[in-house]
Residue, then its C-alpha position, 0 to 999 in steps of 0.5 A: m529323655p529330651n529337655t523340655a526346656s530346650k523342646r520349648d526353646q525350640a519353639r519358639r525359636e520356629a515361631r520368631v521364623m513363621r512370624a518373619h516370613q508372615t510379615t514379609p509379604v504385608v511389607e512388600q505388598t504396602a511398598t507395591r501398593r506406594a509405588t504405584t500410587p500416580t501422585t507420588r514418586r520416590t527419589a535417589t534420595g528415597k525423597r517423595y515428590q508431588k507429580r507436577r500439575g499441567p494446563l489442562d488440570m488448571i483448566r478441569n480444577f480452575p474452571v471460571l479463574s481460567v476463562i477469566i484468564l485466557l479472556a484477558i489474554f485475548g484482550g491484551v492481543t487484540l488491543y495490541a493489534q488494534q492500537n498497532k493496525l495489525g493484522p485484521f485492524a490494518p488500514i484497508p488500502p484506499k482505492q487507486a484510480v482508474c480511467n475509462l478509456k472509452t468515454h475518458v472519465c476517470n473515477k476519481a483524481p490520482l494518489m499522489t505517487i511521483n518522487t519529487k526528488k526524480t526526474y521524470i521525462a514525457t515523450i509524445h509521438t506524433a506521427k511528425g515525431d516526438i516531442v519531448i518536455k522534462l516535467d517540473a516535479k519539484d515546483t509542480p507536483i500536482t501538475v506532474n503528477s497529474f499528468v504522468f498519471l494520465a499518460q501511464q492510465h493511455f489518456f492521451d493515446g488518441t487524443y488530439f491537438w485541437r487549437v493552433e494559433k499563429p501570430g496573425k493567424p485568424s483564431v480558432l476561439d473567435g476568427q481574429p487575428s491571433t497574438l499567440d504562438l502555441i498548440q494545445g492538445g489533449a482534447v477527446v473531442k476534435n474542436g477541443n469541447d470537451p464534456k464536463t465530466v471529462p476527465g473525472y476530476t480537477f485539481k488547483d493551479e500551483k505556484f511555478p516560476g518562468t514565463y510562457t517562453p518558447g518551449t515551456v509547457a502549461m495547463a490549460n483550463a477554464g478559469p481558476n484551479t480548473n485543470g484536467n487533461q488539456f495543455f499548451i505548448n509554447t512555440g513562441d513568445n507569449s510572456s504577455l499572458p498572465k500568470s494563470y496557467t500552470i507551466f509544468g515543463t519545458v520542451t527539451s528536444g521536437l520543439d521543431v515538429a510541435k512547430q508542424i503540427t496542424a489543428g486534427d492532429k493526433m498524440l499517437s500516445v505519450t510515455i514517461k520516463v523516470q531518471 
């Protein structure tokens, strides 16, 4: 007959085994749930760490603060661009001066574009030959700048040498014997009486060296600070003239051509070379 104590011991062992098998699925299920929790993970050493939050989480959780931060960033970028004149705050380039060749009226005085450290050579092309002029950009930059501008705009193309003065010959101005020796050109009208709208602007006189010796080129005017498009070339010595006409260049070749010009001759064109 079996021993009762042995049966009880065996029953206890079986009960412990069953309990052990019953607790294993619970542990595994709990571990599985913890492993799949999105906010935590377990490192290689078994330590847990919190999942990092992104910008979208920040915006969702703190909408007011996020708006304030974005406005502050936008304001800072705008202020920087404004102070440094960048993007939409960049200055608008000034409108360039242009001339209407039908009316010979320019919309404004030209901007200063010449380089006073460089040499500008103007060549007046005529049917009788070329007259080459070295312009004095250093001493008379405003005058040279205007002359170069008008030449490059083709303003002078087809304009007239309307006045020719020879000593002892009747002057075109009053019919009396002239004491001058020069030719005056750049006129839109054949008799030199250009409309007051031509060339659309005037500029001031400038201080200049020298006098009106043969070959010097000077601006014609209707009084102080009324320079425009007309100029004259001294074909002889006119040193007696008052220094009221800005000398802005000297003929380097073609003075003999200038002496052959007669009233009504045209400038075919004026070209500019920069050295």
